[in-house]
N, C-alpha and C positions, 0 to 999 in steps of 0.2 A: 841453750834454755835448758831451763829444769822443765820431767815432768811424770808428774801422777798420773803411771795408769791404772784403771782398771784395769782388774785380776779376776777370771771363770775359773771353776777344775772338773774336771773331769773325776770327779765327786763331786755328788750332787751335794752329799752329806755336813762334807767335810775339806778347807785349805791349808788347813794347814800353817795355818798361821800368814801365811799366800793373795792377801783381799787388796793390797795395792803392791805399786813395781814404783819403783823412783829409778828413773833415767835423765846423768846425763848426758843431752842430747847435743852434742858441741860440733860443726859445722867438719870437722875429720869424721863423723859418726855416720848425719848426715850427708856429709857427697858418697862414705861405700855405699851406705840402703842408697841410695840415689842409680849408683853403676849396677847396685847388683840388681833391681825392678830392670832398667835398662835389661840387661845378659838375659830377664827371663826372656822378655818381654822377646829379643832376636831368640832367643832359643826357642821359643811360640810358632815362630815364624816355621823354622824349622821341624817340627812338632807341636802338633794341634795339641797333643793329651797330656801337656808337665802344666798342671795348674799353680802350682810352686816348690819351691826353692830351698833348701836349709844349713843352715852355713851354723858350726857352733862357734859360741859366743862368750863371752865375759863382757855386756855392754850396758850390762841392766847392775845399776849400784849394788839394790838391794831387791827382796820382794820383802815383806811386813805386811805388822796387822796393828792398827795400832791399840788396837784392843788385850793383844795378848800378853800375861804374862805380869799384866795386872794384880793380882794377889800378890802383898805378899813388897811387894816393891815398893824402894822409896821413892819419900817423897817428892822428890826432883823430878825423880824418871818416871812417875803417876801424873806428874804437873805436866812436862814434855810429850807424855803421851796424845795427852787431852784435848795439849796445844793442837798439834799434830793430824786429834781427830776434831776436833771444832773447823783448822782451818780447808780441811777438804768438804765438810759441810758445806761448807763459806761458800767454797770454790761449788760445792754441787756435782761433787767428781762422781754420785752413785747415779746423777742424770746425766752427766757429759760424759762419763768413761774417762774420759783426761783434761787434764790442768794441768794449764805452768804454775808455775812457784815459784816462789824466789832465791834468788841464788845460795843465802845463806842457808835454804833451809834442811832441816838434819832429823834423822830418823835414829831413834836410839837402838841404842847394842839388842836391849832388850827386847824390843821387837820384830827382831830381823828373824827371821825362818831360813832355814838353812837347803841350803838347794841343789842340786847335780843334774849335767847335764844341761848345761843350758844353749836352749838356742834361738837363731835368729827367724824370722819362716818370712820368703819374700815371696810378697804376689804382686802380682798386673797391676796397681796403684798404691800398696803399699805396707807394710812392712808390721811384723809383729814379734812375739818375744815369746819363750815357751822353756818351761824345768820340771824336776822332778823333784818335788818336796824328799830333801832326805830321811831314809826309812818308809817309805808308800811308795807302791805302786802306780800312782796315775800322775797325769799332768796337772799343771795352772798353764794358762795362758795368756799376755795381754789382751789388751784393747790393741788396732790396729793403729800405727800412726800411719797419717795420711802423703802422699805427694806434695800439695799444698806447705803442709805444718814441715818434713823432709829439706822440701827447698827453702823456704823462711832460714831452717835453722843452719844450712849450708853455708847462704850466706851469709851470716852471724860474724862481723869479730868479736875479739878477746873483750874486747872494751864496749862495745854493743848487746853487752845483757842487763839485764835489769844488776842495778849495781850494788852491793853489799853495805848493809848497815855499817857505820864505822863505830869501833867501839875506846 
């Protein structure tokens, strides 16, 4: 299951090209996330002050903005980037904050933001991802992926996802 997640920045005036995150939510990743949520819930029984846990991770395929680096871009890059922007607008991601995208979804490398210190945040009923855009002093964070979506992804088999188009 491929997801695009809306991203917010702790810097209200700048996102460093991290407007969205693309995550391939595999059955394996979903199972890991659900196990970590269960572990947090067990820890909460012992210590009521535990709110969330952080794990170093590289599960986000990329943080990106379809509008980054378009000035002077080659025509095919511009067309591909605008197609991504149109798809996200059609999926109303700025309203829903999360969208399932086709298996063939692709982000142009010129729209990918460089990030460091990626982490998975585990909360009692969801997960989210954070990172620090390279050469900045602030964090970006994805919207939360909830347990029902994680459970659906955990039960997917490799052939049950959206089929790729034939070329």
